[in-house]
Phi, psi and omega in degrees: 000151178242130181253127184241126176273141179246140180235160170060226183287348177289332170302316183290318185289324182270342184071024179216150169277335177221135179254142176239130175248143186283344181291154180257342179198136177198165177281165172303316183298314178293325177296313179297322180297316178295319176292324179294321184284322185282322187241359180052046173256152178281121190254349183305321183261005180278148171256144178243132171245138178241122185045052178057029170233136179299144187241154175263164184306324185277350180297151183258142176246133179234170191294342176273353183284148169271113186248137174224143172260124185243112178292165176288146183242135178241152181209174186231000000 
């Protein structure tokens, strides 16, 4: 299983602080496609962090990784 932390408005959209997927390994692109399908969230502007480092779409996520979804941040 892969556990994914949600921050900011993603918590509200998914209704969860942590999402659990049954897969044991998948790419970041596959992860975002699964979340988009499951929760109807816009994933184009999301950043994904694996073990506290930003990840590229081709990077792999495995069940021992710490995964976080990071929404866009604006400031002034």
